[in-house]
PAZAPA-4460 file (N, C-alpha, C; in steps of 0.05 Angstrom, whole numbers, plus 32768, in hexadecimal, padded with zeros to 4 digits):
% residues 315
    n_x    n_y    n_z   ca_x   ca_y   ca_z    c_x    c_y    c_z   seq   type   mol
   811A   870D   7AF9   811A   86FA   7B0A   80FB   86FF   7B11     1      M     A
   80EE   86ED   7B14   80D1   86EF   7B1B   80C5   86F1   7B3B     2      E     A
   80BA   86FD   7B40   80B3   870A   7B55   809D   86F6   7B69     3      I     A
   80A6   86EB   7B81   8094   86D8   7B8A   807A   86F1   7B94     4      D     A
   8064   86E2   7B8F   804D   86F0   7B97   803E   8704   7B85     5      G     A
   804E   8702   7B67   8049   8719   7B54   802A   8714   7B4B     6      G     A
   8021   86FA   7B48   8007   86F0   7B43   7FF8   86F5   7B53     7      D     A
   7FFF   86F8   7B6C   7FE5   86F8   7B7D   7FE3   8717   7B85     8      R     A
   7FFA   872F   7B7B   7FF0   8746   7B82   7FDB   874E   7B69     9      I     A
   7FD3   8744   7B51   7FC3   874A   7B40   7FA6   8745   7B3F    10      S     A
   7F9F   8731   7B5A   7F86   872C   7B5F   7F7B   8730   7B79    11      G     A
   7F93   8731   7B93   7F8F   8733   7BAB   7FA0   8752   7BB8    12      E     A
   7F99   8758   7BD2   7FA5   876B   7BD7   7FC3   875D   7BE6    13      R     A
   7FD7   8774   7BD5   7FF6   876F   7BDD   8000   876B   7BF8    14      P     A
   800C   8755   7C02   8018   8752   7C1D   802D   8764   7C1C    15      I     A
   802A   8778   7C36   8046   8786   7C3D   804A   877F   7C5E    16      I     A
   8065   8772   7C5C   8070   8772   7C77   8085   8786   7C82    17      M     A
   807D   878A   7CA3   808B   87A3   7CA6   809F   8796   7CC0    18      V     A
   80B4   87A9   7CC0   80C4   87A0   7CD8   80D1   87B8   7CDB    19      T     A
   80E6   87B4   7CEE   80F7   87CB   7CF5   810B   87CB   7D08    20      N     A
   8118   87DC   7D14   8132   87D9   7D29   812B   87E1   7D45    21      D     A
   8114   87F4   7D42   810C   8802   7D57   80FF   87F3   7D6F    22      D     A
   80F0   87DB   7D65   80E1   87D0   7D74   80BC   87D4   7D6D    23      G     A
   80B4   87BA   7D6E   8094   87B4   7D6C   8087   87D3   7D76    24      I     A
   8090   87D7   7D88   807E   87F1   7D8F   807F   880D   7D8E    25      D     A
   8099   8809   7D7F   80A1   8826   7D77   808C   8838   7D63    26      A     A
   808A   8850   7D69   807E   8862   7D5C   807E   8862   7D42    27      P     A
   8095   8860   7D34   8098   8863   7D0F   8088   8844   7D0D    28      G     A
   808E   8830   7D17   8081   881C   7D08   8066   881D   7D0C    29      L     A
   805B   881C   7D24   8039   881E   7D26   802F   8832   7D16    30      R     A
   803B   884D   7D0E   8032   8863   7D00   8032   8854   7CE3    31      S     A
   8046   884A   7CDF   804D   883C   7CC3   8034   8823   7CBD    32      L     A
   802E   881A   7CCD   801A   87FF   7CCB   7FFE   880C   7CD0    33      V     A
   7FFB   8820   7CDE   7FE1   882D   7CDD   7FD7   883C   7CC0    34      R     A
   7FEA   884C   7CB6   7FE4   8859   7C9C   7FDD   8837   7C89    35      V     A
   7FED   8829   7C86   7FEC   8819   7C75   7FD0   880A   7C7B    36      L     A
   7FC8   8800   7C8B   7FB4   87F9   7C91   7F9C   8800   7C8C    37      V     A
   7F98   8821   7C8F   7F87   8836   7C91   7F7D   8832   7C73    38      S     A
   7F8E   8834   7C5E   7F8A   8832   7C46   7F81   8815   7C3D    39      T     A
   7F7E   8805   7C47   7F6A   87EB   7C43   7F73   87E3   7C28    40      N     A
   7F8C   87EB   7C20   7F9B   87E2   7C06   7FAB   87C3   7C09    41      L     A
   7FB1   87C1   7C1F   7FC7   87AB   7C25   7FBA   8798   7C39    42      Y     A
   7FCE   8783   7C34   7FCD   876D   7C4E   7FE3   876F   7C5D    43      D     A
   7FE3   8780   7C79   7FFE   8787   7C86   7FFF   876D   7C97    44      V     A
   8019   8769   7C9B   8023   8756   7CAF   8037   876A   7CBD    45      R     A
   8042   875A   7CD9   8059   876C   7CE8   8069   8753   7CF1    46      V     A
   807E   8752   7CEA   8097   8748   7CFC   80AE   8753   7CFF    47      C     A
   80B0   875E   7D26   80BD   8771   7D23   80CD   8769   7D3C    48      A     A
   80E3   8779   7D48   80F0   8771   7D64   80E2   8776   7D7E    49      P     A
   80E4   8765   7D8F   80D3   876C   7DA2   80DE   8782   7DB6    50      D     A
   80F3   878E   7DAF   8105   87A9   7DC1   8116   87B3   7DA9    51      S     A
   811D   87CA   7DBA   8134   87DB   7DA5   814B   87C8   7D9C    52      E     A
   814F   87CB   7D80   8168   87C0   7D75   816F   87D3   7D5F    53      K     A
   8173   87E8   7D6C   817F   8801   7D5C   81A1   87F6   7D59    54      S     A
   81AC   87F9   7D35   81C4   87F9   7D36   81D5   87DB   7D37    55      A     A
   81C1   87C5   7D34   81CB   87A8   7D35   81D8   87A5   7D18    56      V     A
   81D3   87B8   7D03   81D9   87B1   7CEC   81CC   8795   7CEA    57      S     A
   81D9   8783   7CD3   81CC   876A   7CC7   81D0   8752   7CD9    58      H     A
   81D2   8758   7CF3   81D8   8740   7D03   81C6   872C   7D01    59      S     A
   81C9   8714   7D06   81B2   8702   7D10   81BC   86EA   7D25    60      I     A
   81A6   86DE   7D2D   81A9   86D0   7D4A   81AD   86B4   7D44    61      I     A
   81C0   86A6   7D48   81C4   8688   7D42   81C2   8676   7D59    62      W     A
   81C2   8682   7D75   81CB   8677   7D8D   81B3   866A   7D93    63      S     A
   81A2   8678   7D8E   8180   866A   7D9E   8168   866E   7D86    64      R     A
   8156   8660   7D8D   813B   8661   7D84   8130   867D   7D85    65      P     A
   8125   8689   7D75   811B   86A0   7D76   80F5   869E   7D7E    66      L     A
   80F4   86B0   7D8F   80D9   86AE   7D9F   80C4   86C6   7D8A    67      T     A
   80B3   86B7   7D85   8093   86C7   7D6D   8084   86CE   7D82    68      A     A
   807B   86E4   7D8D   805F   86E6   7D9C   8046   86F7   7D8E    69      N     A
   8032   86F0   7D8B   801E   8700   7D7A   801B   8719   7D8C    70      R     A
   8018   8733   7D7B   8011   8749   7D88   7FFC   8750   7D7A    71      V     A
   7FEB   8764   7D87   7FCC   8770   7D7E   7FD3   878C   7D74    72      E     A
   7FD8   878A   7D55   7FD1   87A6   7D4B   7FBF   87A5   7D36    73      I     A
   7FB1   87B7   7D3E   7F97   87B9   7D2A   7F99   87C1   7D10    74      D     A
   7F8E   87A8   7CFE   7F8E   87A6   7CE6   7FA1   8796   7CD7    75      G     A
   7FB8   878A   7CEB   7FD2   8784   7CE4   7FD2   8766   7CF3    76      A     A
   7FDF   874E   7CE1   7FE5   873A   7CEC   8002   873E   7CF6    77      T     A
   800A   873F   7D11   8024   8749   7D1D   802E   8736   7D31    78      A     A
   8046   8734   7D36   8054   8720   7D46   8073   8730   7D4C    79      Y     A
   807A   872E   7D61   808F   873A   7D70   80A7   8725   7D6F    80      S     A
   80BD   872B   7D6E   80D7   8712   7D70   80ED   871E   7D80    81      V     A
   80F3   870D   7D8C   8111   8711   7D9E   812A   8710   7D8D    82      D     A
   8129   871C   7D72   813F   8719   7D62   8147   8735   7D58    83      G     A
   8155   8739   7D43   815D   8749   7D34   8148   8751   7D1F    84      T     A
   8152   876D   7D16   8144   8773   7CFD   8142   8762   7CE5    85      P     A
   8160   8759   7CE1   815F   8744   7CCB   8152   8727   7CD6    86      A     A
   8151   871F   7CEE   8143   8708   7CFA   812C   8709   7CF2    87      D     A
   811F   8720   7CF3   8100   871F   7CF2   80F8   8720   7CD8    88      C     A
   810A   872B   7CC2   80FE   872D   7CA5   8105   870B   7CA1    89      T     A
   811D   8705   7CA4   8120   86E7   7C9C   8109   86D6   7CAA    90      G     A
   80FD   86DB   7CC4   80EA   86C9   7CCA   80CE   86CB   7CBE    91      L     A
   80CB   86E8   7CB8   80B0   86F1   7CAB   80AF   86E5   7C8B    92      G     A
   80C8   86E0   7C7F   80C7   86DE   7C65   80C1   86B5   7C63    93      L     A
   80CB   86AF   7C74   80D0   868F   7C75   80BB   867E   7C73    94      S     A
   809B   8688   7C73   8083   867A   7C77   8082   8668   7C89    95      E     A
   8092   866C   7C9C   8095   865C   7CB8   807D   8665   7CCB    96      A     A
   807F   868C   7CC4   806F   8696   7CDB   8056   869C   7CCE    97      L     A
   8051   86A4   7CB3   8044   86AC   7CA2   803C   869A   7C90    98      F     A
   8020   8698   7C80   8019   867E   7C70   802A   8682   7C57    99      P     A
   8034   86A3   7C50   8040   86A5   7C34   8050   86C2   7C36   100      S     A
   8062   86BF   7C20   8076   86D5   7C1F   8066   86F3   7C1D   101      R     A
   8076   8706   7C28   8063   8720   7C1C   806D   8725   7C06   102      P     A
   8065   873C   7BFB   806E   8746   7BDF   807F   875C   7BE7   103      D     A
   8080   876B   7BF4   808D   8782   7BFF   8092   8784   7C1A   104      L     A
   80A8   8787   7C23   80BC   878A   7C43   80BB   87AC   7C45   105      V     A
   80B3   87B2   7C57   80B9   87D3   7C63   80C6   87D7   7C7E   106      L     A
   80DC   87D8   7C84   80EC   87D7   7C9A   80EF   87F6   7CA7   107      S     A
   80D9   87FE   7CBE   80DE   8816   7CC5   80B9   8821   7CD3   108      G     A
   80B9   8832   7CD4   80C4   8852   7CD4   80D9   8858   7CE7   109      I     A
   80F0   8855   7CE3   8109   8856   7CF4   8109   8872   7CFF   110      N     A
   8110   8874   7D19   8114   888A   7D28   8130   889A   7D23   111      V     A
   8133   88AB   7D10   814E   88B2   7D10   8157   88A8   7CEE   112      G     A
   8165   88B7   7CE2   8167   88B1   7CC4   817F   889F   7CC7   113      S     A
   817F   888C   7CAA   8194   8881   7CA2   81A3   8888   7C8C   114      N     A
   81B3   8893   7C86   81C3   889D   7C6F   81E3   8897   7C73   115      C     A
   81EB   8896   7C60   8214   8891   7C5A   8218   887C   7C63   116      G     A
   8235   8880   7C73   8239   8864   7C7B   822A   885E   7C99   117      Y     A
   821C   886B   7CA1   820B   8859   7CB8   81F6   884A   7CAC   118      N     A
   81F2   8848   7C98   81E6   8832   7C8A   81EB   8818   7C96   119      I     A
   8208   8817   7C91   8215   87FF   7CA4   820B   87F5   7CB7   120      V     A
   8206   8808   7CC8   81FB   87FF   7CE5   81E8   87FD   7CE9   121      Y     A
   81CF   8803   7CD6   81B5   8806   7CDF   81A8   87EC   7CDC   122      S     A
   8191   87E3   7CF1   8184   87CC   7CEF   816E   87CE   7CD4   123      G     A
   8163   87EB   7CD7   8150   87EE   7CCC   8157   87EC   7CA8   124      T     A
   8171   87EF   7CA3   8173   87E9   7C8A   8179   87CD   7C84   125      V     A
   8184   87C0   7C97   8188   87A3   7C99   816B   8796   7C95   126      A     A
   8157   879B   7CA6   813B   8791   7CA0   8136   8789   7C84   127      G     A
   813A   87A6   7C75   8134   87A3   7C5A   8145   8797   7C45   128      A     A
   8161   8799   7C4F   8174   8783   7C39   816F   8769   7C45   129      R     A
   816A   8764   7C58   8164   8741   7C5B   814F   873C   7C48   130      E     A
   8139   8748   7C3D   8126   8746   7C33   8130   8743   7C12   131      A     A
   8142   8756   7C08   814A   8757   7BF6   8160   8744   7BEE   132      F     A
   8169   8738   7C00   8182   8721   7BFF   816E   870C   7BF9   133      L     A
   8151   8705   7C01   8145   86F3   7BFA   812C   86F8   7BDE   134      Y     A
   8134   870B   7BD0   8126   8710   7BBC   810A   871D   7BBA   135      D     A
   8104   8726   7BD5   80ED   8733   7BDC   80ED   8750   7BDB   136      V     A
   80E1   8761   7BCB   80E2   8783   7BC7   80DF   878F   7BE7   137      P     A
   80F3   879F   7BE8   80F3   87AE   7C05   80FC   87C8   7C06   138      S     A
   80F5   87D9   7C1E   80FF   87F7   7C1A   80FC   87FE   7C3D   139      A     A
   8117   8806   7C40   8119   8811   7C64   8111   882F   7C63   140      S     A
   8109   8833   7C7C   80F7   8851   7C7A   8102   8855   7C99   141      I     A
   810E   8873   7C91   8118   8882   7CAC   8116   88A2   7CAD   142      S     A
   810A   88A6   7CC0   80FC   88C6   7CBE   8119   88D6   7CD9   143      Y     A
   8119   88EC   7CD0   8131   88FB   7CD6   8129   8909   7CF0   144      D     A
   8127   88F6   7D05   811A   8908   7D1C   812F   891E   7D27   145      F     A
   8125   8936   7D2F   8135   8946   7D3F   8138   8940   7D56   146      D     A
   814E   8938   7D62   8152   892B   7D84   814D   8948   7D94   147      W     A
   815B   8960   7D85   8157   897A   7D97   813D   897D   7D9D   148      K     A
   812A   897D   7D91   810D   8983   7D8C   8100   8979   7DAC   149      R     A
   8106   8962   7DB0   80FA   8958   7DC7   80EB   893E   7DBF   150      G     A
   80CE   893B   7DC8   80BD   8925   7DCA   80B9   891F   7DAD   151      E     A
   80BA   890A   7DA8   80AF   8902   7D86   8093   8903   7D80   152      M     A
   808D   8912   7D70   806D   8917   7D67   8064   8900   7D55   153      N     A
   804C   88F4   7D5E   8044   88DC   7D4C   8037   88E6   7D38   154      A     A
   8039   88FD   7D31   802A   8909   7D16   8043   890B   7D04   155      N     A
   8058   890A   7D08   8071   890B   7CF7   806F   88F3   7CEA   156      D     A
   8069   88DB   7CF8   8070   88C6   7CF3   805E   88B7   7CDB   157      F     A
   803D   88C7   7CE6   8030   88C1   7CD4   802E   88CD   7CB7   158      A     A
   803A   88E8   7CB5   8044   88F6   7C9D   8055   88E6   7C93   159      L     A
   806A   88DB   7C9C   8080   88CC   7C8F   8078   88B8   7C81   160      S     A
   8063   88A6   7C96   8058   888C   7C7F   8045   8893   7C6C   161      A     A
   8038   88AA   7C69   8024   88B5   7C58   8039   88B7   7C3F   162      Q     A
   8049   88C6   7C49   805C   88D4   7C31   8069   88BB   7C23   163      A     A
   8069   88A3   7C2D   807A   888B   7C21   8061   887E   7C10   164      C     A
   804A   8886   7C13   803A   8877   7C01   803E   8871   7BE6   165      L     A
   8047   8887   7BDB   804A   888D   7BBF   8059   8875   7BB0   166      P     A
   8074   8870   7BC6   8089   8864   7BC2   8082   884A   7BC8   167      I     A
   806F   8841   7BD5   8069   8821   7BE1   805D   881A   7BCA   168      I     A
   8041   882D   7BC0   802E   8820   7BA8   803D   8825   7B8F   169      N     A
   8055   8831   7B8F   8063   8834   7B73   8074   8817   7B6A   170      G     A
   8084   880C   7B8A   8089   87EF   7B89   8076   87DA   7B88   171      I     A
   8061   87DC   7B92   804E   87CA   7B91   8046   87C4   7B74   172      L     A
   8042   87DC   7B64   8037   87E2   7B44   804E   87D0   7B38   173      S     A
   8067   87D8   7B38   8081   87D1   7B2B   807A   87AF   7B2B   174      A     A
   807B   87A4   7B44   807A   8788   7B4E   8065   877A   7B3C   175      I     A
   804F   8787   7B3B   8033   8778   7B2C   8037   877E   7B0F   176      K     A
   804D   8795   7B07   8054   8792   7AEE   8068   8782   7AE4   177      N     A
   8073   8778   7AFA   8096   876C   7AF8   80A3   877C   7AEF   178      K     A
   80A5   8794   7AF5   80B9   87A2   7AE5   80CE   87AE   7AFF   179      T     A
   80CB   87A4   7B1D   80D9   87B2   7B34   80F2   87A7   7B32   180      H     A
   810A   87B2   7B2C   8127   87AA   7B2F   812D   8799   7B49   181      P     A
   8136   8780   7B4A   813D   8776   7B58   815B   8773   7B63   182      M     A
   816B   8783   7B59   8187   878D   7B5D   8186   879C   7B74   183      Q     A
   8176   87AA   7B84   8175   87BC   7B98   8164   87BE   7BA7   184      C     A
   815B   87C9   7BBC   814D   87D1   7BCE   814A   87ED   7BD5   185      F     A
   813A   87FF   7BE2   8139   8817   7BE6   8138   8821   7BFE   186      L     A
   8151   8835   7BFF   8151   883E   7C20   8146   885F   7C1C   187      N     A
   812E   8862   7C31   811E   887B   7C2A   8127   8886   7C47   188      I     A
   812A   88A3   7C42   812B   88B5   7C5B   811B   88CA   7C5F   189      D     A
   810E   88D0   7C71   80FB   88E7   7C6E   8106   8900   7C82   190      L     A
   8103   8918   7C79   8109   892A   7C88   8105   8934   7CA1   191      P     A
   8108   894A   7CB1   8103   8948   7CCD   80E5   8957   7CCB   192      T     A
   80E5   896E   7CB2   80CD   897D   7CAE   80BB   8972   7C9D   193      D     A
   80B2   8956   7C9F   80A4   8945   7C8A   808F   8956   7C84   194      I     A
   807C   8966   7C95   806C   8970   7C88   806A   8985   7C72   195      A     A
   808A   898B   7C6D   808C   89A0   7C5A   80A1   8998   7C49   196      N     A
   80A0   897B   7C45   80BB   8978   7C34   80BA   897B   7C1C   197      H     A
   80D3   8985   7C10   80D9   898B   7BF7   80D2   8979   7BDA   198      K     A
   80CC   895F   7BE6   80C5   8954   7BC8   80D3   8932   7BC8   199      G     A
   80D9   8927   7BBB   80E5   890D   7BB7   80FE   8910   7BAA   200      Y     A
   8110   8903   7BB1   8131   8906   7BA3   813B   88E5   7BA3   201      K     A
   8144   88E2   7B8D   8151   88CA   7B86   8171   88D0   7B90   202      L     A
   8179   88C6   7BA1   819B   88CE   7BA7   81A9   88B3   7BAC   203      T     A
   81C1   88B2   7BAF   81D6   88A1   7BBB   81E3   889C   7BCC   204      R     A
   81EC   888A   7BD7   81F2   8884   7BF4   820F   8893   7BF3   205      Q     A
   820F   88AC   7C0B   8228   88BB   7C0B   8238   88AF   7C21   206      G     A
   824A   88BD   7C2B   8263   88B4   7C3D   8263   88BD   7C5E   207      K     A
   8243   88C9   7C64   8241   88DA   7C75   823F   88C1   7C8E   208      S     A
   8241   88CD   7CAA   8245   88BF   7CBC   8246   88CD   7CDA   209      M     A
   823A   88C4   7CF3   8248   88D0   7D02   8262   88C3   7D10   210      G     A
   8278   88CF   7D1B   828E   88CB   7D1E   828A   88C9   7D3D   211      K     A
   8298   88A9   7D46   8290   88A8   7D61   82A9   88A4   7D6B   212      M     A
   82A8   88AF   7D88   82BD   88AB   7D96   82BC   88A4   7DB5   213      G     A
   82D0   889A   7DC9   82CD   888D   7DE0   82D7   88A0   7DF3   214      W     A
   82CA   8897   7E08   82D3   88A3   7E23   82CD   8891   7E3C   215      R     A
   82E1   8891   7E4E   82DB   8882   7E6A   82C5   8888   7E76   216      Q     A
   82B4   887A   7E85   82A0   8882   7E93   82A5   8871   7EB4   217      V     A
   828D   8886   7EBE   8291   8871   7EDE   827A   8860   7ED9   218      E     A
   8279   884A   7EEB   8263   8830   7EE8   8241   883D   7EE5   219      E     A
   823E   8857   7EED   8222   885D   7EEC   821C   8870   7ED0   220      K     A
   822F   886E   7EC7   822C   8880   7EAB   8237   886D   7E98   221      A     A
   822A   8855   7E94   822E   883F   7E7D   8234   8843   7E68   222      Q     A
   821C   8853   7E5A   821F   885D   7E3C   820A   886B   7E30   223      G     A
   8208   8877   7E1B   81ED   8884   7E17   81D8   8876   7E0C   224      P     A
   81C1   887B   7E10   81AB   8871   7DFF   81AF   8870   7DDC   225      K     A
   81A8   8856   7DD9   81AE   8857   7DBB   818D   8862   7DB1   226      M     A
   818C   8877   7DA0   8179   8884   7D94   8173   8879   7D79   227      L     A
   8185   8879   7D66   8181   8871   7D4F   81A0   886B   7D41   228      S     A
   81A4   8864   7D2B   81BE   885A   7D20   81CF   8878   7D1C   229      T     A
   81C5   888F   7D16   81D0   88A8   7D18   81DC   88B5   7D29   230      M     A
   81C4   88B2   7D3E   81C7   88C9   7D58   81C4   88B3   7D6D   231      T     A
   81D2   88C3   7D83   81CF   88B6   7DA1   81C8   88C6   7DB6   232      M     A
   81BA   88BE   7DC8   81B2   88D2   7DDC   81CE   88D6   7DF0   233      D     A
   81DD   88EC   7DEB   81F6   88E9   7DF9   81F2   88F6   7E0F   234      T     A
   81DA   88FE   7E1C   81D8   890C   7E3C   81CD   88F9   7E4F   235      E     A
   81C5   88E2   7E48   81BC   88CB   7E50   81D1   88B5   7E53   236      S     A
   81D1   88AF   7E71   81E9   8899   7E76   81DB   887B   7E7E   237      G     A
   81C0   8878   7E6F   81B3   8861   7E75   81B1   8857   7E56   238      V     A
   81B3   883C   7E59   81AF   882A   7E46   819E   881B   7E48   239      V     A
   818E   880A   7E39   817E   87F5   7E38   8187   87DB   7E4A   240      S     A
   817D   87CD   7E4F   8184   87B4   7E5C   8195   87A3   7E4B   241      S     A
   8192   879B   7E31   819E   8790   7E1F   81BB   879D   7E1F   242      D     A
   81C3   87B9   7E23   81DE   87BC   7E1F   81E9   87BC   7E3F   243      N     A
   81D8   87B9   7E52   81E8   87B9   7E72   8201   87AD   7E6E   244      D     A
   8218   87BD   7E7A   822E   87AB   7E7D   8236   87A8   7E99   245      T     A
   8221   87B6   7EA8   8233   87B5   7ECA   8233   8799   7ED0   246      S     A
   8222   8784   7ECE   8224   876D   7ECF   823A   875E   7ECE   247      A     A
   8243   8763   7EB6   8260   875B   7EAC   827D   876A   7EB4   248      H     A
   8277   877C   7EC3   828B   878C   7ECA   829A   8784   7EE4   249      A     A
   82B7   877D   7EE2   82C8   8771   7EFD   82D5   8785   7F03   250      G     A
   82E2   8788   7F1C   82F1   8798   7F27   8309   87A7   7F12   251      K     A
   8311   8794   7F04   831F   87A1   7EF4   8313   87AE   7ED4   252      D     A
   8300   87AE   7ED2   82EC   87B5   7EB9   82EE   87D9   7EBB   253      S     A
   82F0   87E3   7E9D   82ED   87F8   7E9A   82D7   8802   7E8B   254      R     A
   82C6   8815   7E90   82B1   881C   7E81   82B4   882A   7E6D   255      L     A
   82A8   8831   7E50   82AB   883F   7E3B   828F   8844   7E2F   256      F     A
   828F   8861   7E32   8278   886A   7E1D   827C   8876   7E05   257      K     A
   826F   886D   7DF0   8274   8877   7DD6   825E   8893   7DD7   258      R     A
   826F   889F   7DC2   825D   88C1   7DC2   8268   88CC   7DA7   259      E     A
   824E   88D6   7D9D   8251   88EC   7D83   8263   8903   7D84   260      L     A
   8279   8902   7D74   8289   8913   7D78   828D   8926   7D5B   261      R     A
   8284   891A   7D46   8282   892B   7D38   826C   8923   7D18   262      A     A
   8260   8930   7D0B   824E   8927   7CF6   825A   8927   7CDE   263      S     A
   8256   891A   7CCC   8267   8924   7CAB   8252   891C   7C96   264      I     A
   8249   892F   7C88   823B   8936   7C6A   824A   8933   7C56   265      S     A
   8237   8927   7C43   8249   8930   7C26   823C   893C   7C11   266      E     A
   8242   8949   7C07   8232   895E   7BF4   8224   894A   7BDE   267      E     A
   820E   894C   7BD9   8204   893E   7BC0   81F9   891F   7BC9   268      G     A
   81F4   8919   7BE4   81F2   8901   7BE6   81D8   88FE   7BF6   269      S     A
   81D1   88E5   7C04   81B9   88DF   7C0A   81B4   88F2   7C23   270      D     A
   81C9   88F7   7C35   81C7   8908   7C4A   81C7   8924   7C46   271      S     A
   81D2   8930   7C36   81CE   894B   7C2F   81B7   8950   7C23   272      H     A
   81A6   8942   7C0F   818F   8948   7C04   8175   8946   7C1D   273      Y     A
   817C   8936   7C2A   8169   892E   7C4B   8165   894D   7C5C   274      L     A
   817C   8955   7C5F   8182   8968   7C6E   8179   8984   7C61   275      K     A
   8175   8983   7C43   816D   8994   7C38   814F   8990   7C35   276      E     A
   813F   897E   7C3D   812A   897E   7C40   8117   8966   7C2D   277      G     A
   8127   895B   7C25   811F   8949   7C0F   8118   892A   7C1E   278      F     A
   8104   8922   7C12   8104   8901   7C17   8114   88F2   7C04   279      I     A
   8127   88E1   7C10   813B   88DC   7C03   8136   88BC   7BF4   280      T     A
   813B   88B5   7BE4   8137   889B   7BD3   8148   888D   7BCC   281      V     A
   815E   887B   7BDD   8177   886F   7BCD   8177   8850   7BD1   282      T     A
   8178   884A   7BB4   817D   882D   7BAF   8197   8824   7BB7   283      P     A
   8198   8810   7BCA   81AE   8804   7BD4   81B2   87E0   7BC9   284      L     A
   81C4   87D8   7BCE   81CA   87BD   7BCD   81D9   87B5   7BDF   285      G     A
   81E2   8799   7BDF   81E9   878C   7BF6   820D   8784   7BF0   286      A     A
   8212   8786   7BDC   8233   8783   7BD1   8241   879B   7BDD   287      L     A
   8256   8797   7BEE   826D   87A6   7BF7   827E   87B1   7BE1   288      S     A
   8277   87B9   7BC9   828B   87BD   7BB5   829C   87D3   7BBA   289      Q     A
   82BC   87D4   7BB4   82C9   87EB   7BB4   82CC   8800   7BA2   290      T     A
   82DB   8808   7BA0   82DF   8822   7B91   82F2   8811   7B7E   291      D     A
   82EB   881D   7B61   82FA   8813   7B49   8319   8815   7B4C   292      V     A
   8321   8831   7B56   833D   8832   7B59   8349   881C   7B6E   293      D     A
   833C   8817   7B84   8348   8800   7B97   834C   87E6   7B87   294      C     A
   8333   87DF   7B76   8339   87C9   7B6C   834E   87C8   7B5E   295      Q     A
   8357   87DC   7B44   836B   87DC   7B35   8383   87DA   7B4B   296      N     A
   838C   87EE   7B60   839F   87ED   7B6D   83A3   87D2   7B73   297      Y     A
   8394   87C6   7B84   8399   87A8   7B8B   839B   878F   7B75   298      Y     A
   8391   8795   7B59   8398   8789   7B45   83B7   8787   7B42   299      K     A
   83C6   8799   7B47   83DA   879E   7B40   83EF   8790   7B5D   300      E     A
   83E6   879B   7B71   83F2   8793   7B87   83F1   877B   7B91   301      W     A
   83D9   876D   7B8E   83D4   8751   7B98   83ED   873B   7B85   302      L     A
   83F1   873D   7B70   8405   8729   7B62   8423   8735   7B6A   303      P     A
   842C   8751   7B6C   8446   875F   7B79   844B   874E   7B95   304      K     A
   842F   8754   7BA2   8448   8745   7BC3   8445   8726   7BC0   305      I     A
   8430   8717   7BB6   842F   86FA   7BB6   844B   86EC   7BA8   306      T     A
   8455   86FF   7B96   8468   86FA   7B83   8483   86FA   7B95   307      N     A
   8487   8713   7BA1   8499   8717   7BB1   8495   8704   7BCD   308      Q     A
   8481   86FC   7BD2   8486   86EB   7BEA   848C   86CE   7BE2   309      S     A
   8489   86C6   7BC6   848A   86AB   7BBD   84B2   86A8   7BB6   310      C     A
   84B7   86C2   7BAD   84D5   86C0   7BA7   84E4   86C9   7BBD   311      S     A
   84D9   86D1   7BD6   84EE   86D4   7BF4   84E8   86B4   7BF8   312      S     A
   84D4   86A0   7BF9   84D0   8689   7C05   84E4   8676   7BF1   313      S     A
   84EB   867A   7BE1   84F7   8669   7BD1   8515   8670   7BD4   314      S     A
   8518   8681   7BE0   853B   868C   7BEA   8549   8675   7C03   315      L     A
***
């Protein structure tokens, strides 16, 4: 499959478009853009949500037009959009907002890791997946921020962005040489102690996830603030205005709060090596293919139950 923009890369600066799910003002996105611009190697564009959109997965908005507003970011052409990460990527690729398609889409840097089953919920990963669906090379990038540590350190995001440059340049080189595989996109997770990371590790998506529970709460404690796909601020009773349910609560309404009750990890998977201190690089696709054993089971099961049904209906 020929890659759009491959000929342009050989003669001009490659175009990188950045999106995310934390919003255009998020420190991860701003640090990534700042590092990309500082290299003077890329034409940098930004098309990102105008507000927090964590854990919206691959949802898109059909019900209304989207508004794109120009935002000043030094060295980049940037727009904020009142849509989801997938919306932002789709609009940015469409040539309706920008004059041409990018050579590479980067989604991140997310505040919080995205590994295992949590990838299903991730708006960050969806931003990269949307580009993959339209045959544009892409990568999602997440930083495993330690929420117990306190305030975010902007230097951690700058170091994370710098650590991604070899991967970014490698992808662009492969695009130029027409050797980049178009059957997948990359999910990159950076460890908490990014300054002392143990190197780069090719991994597979595991089955790790945060097991959620629910409990009923009073009206003033509507729910936790979403901090990332994998982590929630369980100490806070504040939610963003987008998630405010008080306006819809009637006298017979009951309010429930989601809470993280357990974290499950898997040996040898993306989350395992991330916790070991590696920068994990995981190729992903978009097909939800099942285990071979399940396929074989249903290969026998489906004719059996349908034949039984036909036999019963003929009686």
